[in-house]
C-alpha positions as CSV (number, residue, x, y, z in Angstrom):
1,X,29.0,-44.4,-36.5
2,X,31.9,-44.0,-36.2
3,X,32.8,-45.0,-31.8
4,X,36.1,-44.2,-30.7
5,X,36.3,-46.9,-28.0
6,X,34.0,-49.3,-26.7
7,X,34.2,-51.0,-22.8
8,X,32.3,-52.2,-20.6
9,X,29.8,-49.1,-19.3
10,X,30.8,-49.5,-15.1
11,X,35.0,-49.5,-16.5
12,X,33.8,-46.5,-19.3
13,X,32.3,-44.7,-16.5
14,X,34.8,-45.3,-13.7
15,X,37.3,-44.6,-16.0
16,X,35.7,-40.5,-17.2
17,X,35.1,-40.2,-13.5
18,X,38.0,-40.9,-12.0
19,X,41.1,-39.5,-15.4
20,X,39.3,-37.3,-16.8
21,X,36.6,-36.2,-13.4
22,X,33.8,-35.2,-15.2
23,X,30.2,-36.2,-14.4
24,X,26.9,-36.9,-16.7
25,X,25.6,-33.2,-17.2
26,X,22.5,-34.8,-20.1
27,X,21.3,-37.6,-21.4
28,X,18.9,-39.3,-23.4
29,X,17.7,-42.4,-24.8
30,X,18.2,-42.9,-28.3
31,X,18.1,-45.5,-30.9
32,X,21.3,-47.2,-29.9
33,X,20.2,-46.8,-26.4
34,X,21.5,-44.2,-23.3
35,X,22.9,-41.2,-24.3
36,X,25.2,-39.1,-22.6
37,X,27.1,-36.2,-22.0
38,X,29.8,-35.9,-19.8
39,X,31.2,-32.9,-18.8
40,X,34.6,-31.3,-16.5
41,X,32.5,-28.6,-14.3
42,X,36.7,-26.7,-14.0
43,X,37.7,-27.8,-17.5
44,X,35.1,-27.8,-20.0
45,X,36.2,-31.4,-20.9
46,X,33.5,-33.4,-22.8
47,X,32.7,-36.8,-23.9
48,X,29.8,-37.9,-25.7
49,X,29.0,-42.0,-24.5
50,X,26.0,-44.4,-25.2
51,X,25.6,-47.5,-23.9
52,X,23.3,-50.2,-25.3
53,X,20.4,-52.2,-23.3
54,X,23.3,-54.8,-23.1
55,X,26.1,-53.1,-20.9
56,X,28.0,-51.9,-23.3
57,X,29.7,-48.0,-23.9
58,X,31.0,-46.7,-26.4
59,X,32.6,-43.0,-26.4
60,X,31.8,-41.2,-29.8
61,X,32.9,-37.4,-29.0
62,X,35.0,-36.1,-27.2
63,X,36.7,-32.8,-27.1
64,X,37.1,-29.0,-24.9
65,X,35.3,-26.6,-24.3
66,X,31.4,-27.0,-23.9
67,X,29.1,-24.6,-23.0
68,X,25.5,-24.1,-23.1
69,X,23.5,-22.7,-25.9
70,X,20.2,-20.2,-25.3
71,X,17.4,-21.4,-28.1
72,X,13.7,-20.8,-28.1
73,X,11.3,-23.1,-30.0
74,X,10.5,-21.3,-33.1
75,X,5.9,-21.5,-34.3
76,X,6.2,-22.1,-37.7
77,X,3.3,-19.6,-39.8
78,X,0.9,-18.7,-36.2
79,X,2.4,-15.4,-36.4
80,X,3.7,-14.7,-32.6
């Protein structure tokens, strides 16, 4: 995994909020730490971050046009 930028979590989170007007919209625990997707509700820019237990945060991806996807969990082989 290639990290775009890493910094202390408080510093990087502040930059995402102040400069890009993004806030976390979803998060989960991964093998590397806390993974979060940040989004600007007006422009649809987004940033994916991973925060380590030691407090370092890294940007792993960023982009535009983040949209929700509707999906259904398929059940395998039960005929329904």
